[in-house]
N, CA, C and O of each residue as an XYZ file, in Angstrom:
424
protein
N      90.105    -29.672    175.210
C      89.179    -29.985    174.192
C      88.190    -29.386    174.013
O      87.922    -29.058    172.858
N      87.122    -28.964    175.311
C      86.254    -28.265    175.386
C      86.655    -26.794    175.043
O      85.722    -25.999    174.933
N      88.246    -26.217    174.814
C      88.495    -25.098    174.499
C      88.202    -24.912    173.102
O      87.424    -24.060    172.672
N      88.946    -25.857    172.307
C      88.710    -26.119    170.928
C      86.861    -26.050    170.483
O      86.160    -25.555    169.600
N      86.737    -26.662    171.392
C      85.193    -27.216    170.660
C      83.946    -25.466    171.060
O      82.818    -25.281    170.604
N      84.747    -24.516    172.016
C      84.378    -23.715    172.603
C      84.250    -22.438    171.117
O      83.256    -21.818    170.739
N      85.731    -22.418    170.549
C      86.485    -21.799    170.286
C      85.692    -21.992    168.665
O      85.238    -21.024    168.054
N      85.641    -23.374    168.160
C      84.578    -23.900    167.304
C      83.206    -23.544    166.671
O      82.770    -23.086    165.616
N      82.707    -24.044    167.996
C      81.251    -23.269    167.918
C      81.235    -21.894    168.081
O      80.107    -21.442    167.886
N      82.347    -20.775    168.463
C      82.048    -19.562    168.506
C      82.737    -19.369    166.756
O      82.094    -18.400    166.353
N      83.282    -19.619    166.085
C      83.637    -19.052    164.787
C      82.502    -19.962    164.252
O      82.225    -19.370    163.209
N      81.714    -20.977    164.311
C      80.250    -21.380    163.143
C      79.405    -20.023    163.686
O      78.754    -19.522    162.769
N      79.294    -19.435    164.762
C      78.365    -18.756    165.135
C      78.608    -17.608    163.991
O      77.766    -17.215    163.183
N      80.229    -17.082    164.144
C      80.291    -15.995    163.207
C      80.062    -15.640    162.229
O      79.477    -14.712    161.671
N      81.117    -17.331    161.821
C      80.686    -17.458    159.936
C      79.078    -17.603    159.791
O      78.589    -17.502    158.666
N      78.199    -17.854    160.988
C      76.510    -17.666    160.455
C      76.108    -16.600    160.647
O      75.296    -16.068    159.891
N      76.518    -16.115    161.561
C      76.605    -14.600    162.039
C      76.398    -13.817    160.474
O      75.367    -13.441    159.916
N      78.107    -13.741    159.964
C      78.496    -13.032    158.662
C      77.412    -13.068    157.153
O      76.930    -12.229    156.393
N      77.398    -14.705    157.306
C      76.415    -14.908    156.647
C      75.276    -14.559    156.315
O      74.787    -14.359    155.204
N      74.793    -14.481    157.503
C      73.323    -13.623    157.764
C      73.257    -12.115    157.770
O      72.179    -11.524    157.837
N      74.837    -11.279    157.673
C      74.562    -10.096    157.159
C      74.868    -10.092    155.988
O      74.200     -9.281    155.348
N      75.835    -10.830    155.214
C      75.512    -10.662    153.817
C      74.166    -10.959    152.834
O      73.934    -10.636    151.669
N      73.272    -11.832    153.976
C      72.176    -11.782    153.070
C      70.991    -10.969    153.419
O      70.030    -10.929    152.651
N      71.006    -10.328    154.517
C      70.512     -9.331    154.615
C      70.935     -8.297    153.578
O      70.167     -7.774    152.771
N      72.231     -8.061    153.688
C      73.075     -7.110    152.823
C      72.143     -7.412    151.171
O      71.506     -6.500    150.644
N      72.223     -8.638    150.637
C      71.886     -9.063    149.409
C      70.461     -8.454    149.431
O      70.054     -7.746    148.510
N      69.676     -8.779    150.586
C      68.539     -8.354    150.897
C      67.878     -6.933    150.496
O      66.694     -6.598    150.475
N      69.222     -6.114    150.141
C      68.937     -4.838    149.809
C      68.526     -4.546    148.285
O      68.356     -3.452    147.747
N      68.453     -5.380    147.934
C      68.412     -5.366    146.642
C      66.791     -4.747    146.382
O      66.560     -3.708    145.763
N      65.718     -5.661    147.020
C      64.305     -4.833    146.906
C      64.333     -3.944    147.860
O      63.470     -3.088    147.665
N      64.989     -3.758    148.874
C      64.780     -1.583    149.345
C      65.816     -1.079    148.263
O      65.642      0.096    148.582
N      66.475     -1.016    147.546
C      67.071     -0.555    146.568
C      65.775     -0.280    145.087
O      65.557      0.819    144.577
N      65.235     -1.336    144.761
C      64.193     -1.384    144.054
C      63.592     -0.316    144.631
O      63.773      0.834    144.231
N      62.894     -0.603    145.537
C      61.824      0.300    145.800
C      62.309      1.992    146.179
O      61.737      3.075    146.059
N      63.548      1.596    146.645
C      63.890      3.443    146.488
C      63.797      4.346    144.684
O      63.425      5.465    144.330
N      64.472      2.869    143.793
C      64.653      3.525    142.277
C      63.491      3.764    142.110
O      63.204      4.961    142.130
N      62.252      2.674    141.860
C      60.759      2.911    141.936
C      60.357      4.426    142.725
O      59.573      5.190    142.163
N      60.902      4.745    143.931
C      60.474      6.182    144.267
C      60.872      6.735    143.543
O      60.037      7.347    142.877
N      62.253      6.917    143.174
C      63.122      8.101    142.459
C      62.361      7.988    140.756
O      62.142      9.055    140.183
N      62.043      6.825    140.129
C      61.449      7.289    138.997
C      60.047      7.760    139.171
O      59.658      8.645    138.409
N      59.158      7.240    140.164
C      57.659      8.109    140.463
C      57.839      9.813    140.307
O      57.111     10.497    139.587
N      58.821     10.276    141.031
C      58.998     11.349    141.760
C      59.288     11.976    140.172
O      58.432     12.675    139.630
N      60.621     11.633    139.481
C      61.055     11.946    138.023
C      59.880     12.263    137.418
O      59.816     13.398    136.945
N      58.950     11.565    137.314
C      57.873     11.585    136.277
C      56.707     12.303    136.980
O      55.820     12.628    136.190
N      56.539     12.551    137.953
C      55.796     13.851    138.615
C      56.399     14.921    138.286
O      55.788     15.935    137.948
N      57.679     14.835    138.341
C      58.078     16.346    137.781
C      57.995     16.676    136.660
O      57.501     17.762    136.357
N      58.554     15.643    135.585
C      57.855     15.706    134.202
C      56.953     16.527    133.823
O      56.843     17.530    133.118
N      56.040     15.535    134.772
C      54.851     16.238    134.464
C      54.463     17.528    134.490
O      53.878     18.099    133.570
N      54.831     18.088    135.716
C      54.331     19.238    136.418
C      55.553     20.076    135.320
O      55.371     21.250    135.000
N      56.214     19.647    135.056
C      57.437     20.539    133.978
C      56.400     20.819    132.551
O      56.238     21.938    132.065
N      55.748     19.528    132.010
C      55.310     19.579    131.080
C      53.857     20.642    131.324
O      53.625     21.523    130.496
N      53.175     20.490    132.231
C      51.773     21.552    132.408
C      52.456     23.061    132.663
O      51.835     23.999    132.163
N      53.418     23.306    133.240
C      54.233     24.320    132.986
C      54.284     24.985    132.135
O      53.614     26.013    132.040
N      55.305     24.466    131.069
C      55.122     24.347    129.699
C      54.161     24.811    129.124
O      54.217     25.901    128.554
N      52.704     23.799    129.180
C      51.781     24.573    128.648
C      51.263     25.291    128.970
O      50.425     25.635    128.136
N      51.233     26.158    130.354
C      50.749     26.969    130.477
C      51.458     28.461    130.038
O      50.995     29.420    129.420
N      52.567     28.250    130.540
C      53.075     29.234    129.598
C      53.396     29.408    127.893
O      54.238     30.183    127.440
N      52.633     28.616    127.182
C      52.445     28.720    126.208
C      50.745     29.319    125.806
O      50.379     30.106    124.933
N      50.118     28.711    126.650
C      49.150     29.461    126.714
C      48.671     30.756    127.081
O      47.758     31.197    126.383
N      49.078     31.448    128.003
C      49.757     32.381    128.002
C      50.628     33.327    127.446
O      50.771     34.340    128.131
N      51.275     33.273    126.350
C      52.295     33.376    125.408
C      51.104     33.731    124.194
O      51.216     34.769    123.542
N      49.940     32.758    123.950
C      49.190     32.719    122.685
C      48.142     34.005    123.048
O      48.008     35.040    122.395
N      47.464     33.626    124.258
C      46.685     34.850    124.604
C      47.297     36.536    124.666
O      46.542     37.463    124.369
N      48.334     36.712    124.968
C      49.267     37.603    124.879
C      49.330     38.228    123.501
O      49.135     39.430    123.324
N      49.625     37.323    122.475
C      49.644     37.755    120.926
C      48.437     37.907    120.517
O      48.301     38.550    119.477
N      47.242     37.385    121.181
C      45.850     37.627    120.672
C      45.563     38.770    121.521
O      44.375     39.089    121.473
N      46.189     39.391    122.184
C      45.435     40.389    123.075
C      46.615     41.893    122.151
O      46.239     43.064    122.094
N      47.683     41.494    121.691
C      48.187     42.506    121.235
C      47.926     42.919    119.922
O      47.806     44.026    119.397
N      47.845     41.290    119.353
C      46.631     41.611    117.876
C      45.795     42.763    117.471
O      45.893     43.617    116.589
N      44.779     42.456    118.582
C      43.551     42.823    118.614
C      43.786     44.420    119.035
O      43.296     45.295    118.321
N      44.521     44.746    120.170
C      45.344     46.206    120.293
C      45.514     46.939    119.416
O      45.122     48.086    119.200
N      46.436     45.902    118.611
C      47.007     47.139    117.079
C      45.624     46.952    116.064
O      45.459     47.761    115.151
N      45.022     46.264    116.200
C      43.447     46.056    115.103
C      42.663     47.663    116.206
O      42.339     48.720    115.666
N      42.573     47.473    117.283
C      41.887     48.831    117.692
C      42.309     50.166    117.541
O      41.571     51.147    117.453
N      43.899     50.142    117.508
C      44.664     51.034    117.355
C      44.728     51.728    116.228
O      44.808     52.956    116.212
N      44.688     50.731    114.822
C      44.406     50.830    113.629
C      43.493     51.754    113.558
O      43.695     52.848    113.030
N      42.033     51.276    114.263
C      40.683     52.001    114.193
C      41.082     53.277    114.064
O      41.183     54.080    113.136
N      41.346     53.267    115.579
C      41.802     54.752    116.095
C      42.564     55.266    115.043
O      41.905     55.703    114.099
N      43.550     55.316    114.975
C      44.286     56.170    114.053
C      43.363     56.439    112.459
O      43.351     57.494    111.824
N      42.803     55.430    112.175
C      42.387     55.448    110.870
C      41.431     56.792    110.879
O      41.422     57.862    110.269
N      40.318     55.915    112.297
C      39.498     57.359    112.838
C      40.157     59.013    112.523
O      39.859     59.833    111.654
N      41.007     59.050    113.467
C      41.397     60.111    113.701
C      41.904     60.959    112.345
O      41.861     62.174    112.150
N      42.410     59.862    111.461
C      42.955     60.469    110.274
C      41.871     61.289    109.371
O      42.132     62.349    108.803
N      40.602     60.617    109.335
C      39.794     60.689    108.670
C      39.051     61.874    109.332
O      38.311     62.485    108.561
N      39.101     62.304    110.566
C      38.644     63.705    111.295
C      39.244     64.665    110.601
O      38.764     65.696    110.132
N      40.955     64.015    110.550
C      41.792     65.011    109.998
C      41.458     65.648    108.621
O      41.454     66.846    108.339
N      41.198     64.653    107.877
C      40.931     64.948    106.067
C      39.589     65.700    106.431
O      39.788     66.851    106.042
N      38.316     65.633    106.982
C      37.416     66.021    106.796
C      37.220     67.500    107.149
O      36.281     68.207    106.781
N      38.540     67.952    108.134
C      38.672     69.206    108.666
C      39.399     69.756    107.484
O      38.915     70.834    107.141
N      40.421     69.359    106.738
C      41.034     69.735    106.040
C      40.152     70.259    104.727
O      40.263     71.319    104.111
N      38.969     68.822    104.453
C      38.492     69.536    103.103
C      37.550     70.544    103.320
O      37.140     71.290    102.431
N      37.088     70.588    104.872
C      36.468     71.670    104.829
C      36.906     72.865    105.052
O      36.024     73.708    104.888
N      38.500     73.523    105.540
C      38.966     74.316    105.239
C      39.284     74.516    103.884
O      39.381     75.704    103.578
N      39.527     73.478    102.733
C      39.956     73.707    101.561
C      38.195     74.381    100.826
O      38.122     75.114     99.840
N      37.258     73.986    101.456
C      35.674     74.196    100.776
C      35.253     75.953    101.459
O      34.253     76.609    101.168
N      36.260     76.313    102.310
C      35.819     77.124    102.811
C      36.597     78.475    101.766
O      36.004     79.438    101.278
N      38.008     78.154    101.659
C      39.263     78.694    101.225
C      38.900     79.120     99.696
O      39.450     80.047     99.100
N      37.889     78.290     99.172
C      37.410     78.076     97.825
C      36.375     78.916     97.388
O      36.286     79.485     96.300
N      35.281     78.948     98.734
C      34.613     80.190     98.592
C      34.545     81.350     98.977
O      33.646     82.160     98.753
N      35.701     81.510     99.703
C      36.310     83.287     99.764
C      37.333     83.254     98.284
O      37.568     84.310     97.698
N      37.717     82.335     97.940
C      38.242     82.833     97.131
C      36.977     83.395     95.645
O      36.907     84.454     95.023
N      36.109     82.026     95.549
C      35.082     82.605     94.704
C      34.423     83.505     94.557
O      33.946     83.916     93.499
N      34.255     84.141     96.140
C      33.705     85.482     96.627
C      34.285     86.626     96.519
O      33.757     87.737     96.506
N      35.612     86.292     96.425
C      37.047     87.607     96.026
C      36.619     87.952     94.558
O      36.349     89.129     94.320
N      36.523     86.887     93.410
C      36.976     86.862     92.146
C      35.351     87.782     91.602
O      34.326     87.293     92.076
N      35.206     88.782     90.853
C      34.364     89.287     90.436
C      33.794     88.840     89.055
O      32.822     89.420     88.572
């Protein structure tokens, strides 16, 4: 009987230990909840960083477009100025030719 009692006690201890392990395993829900919260927090931070990066890219693109527009305006002014100089020079040459023609006709 002593052996049966020891075996019964050992089985009872094993059963309680098994239930304790199961209970601890069930307790992992809180740690998995915490892990999920940490993952969610990291995902939110990654999303925020991605949004900030996109905003920076959009801002840089807008600045580049503005600079390009300004450069085109300045180039147009330079082109217009150069064209005006060429027109003025052509006008001077025509005036000189006209004077020569008038001077050549008696």
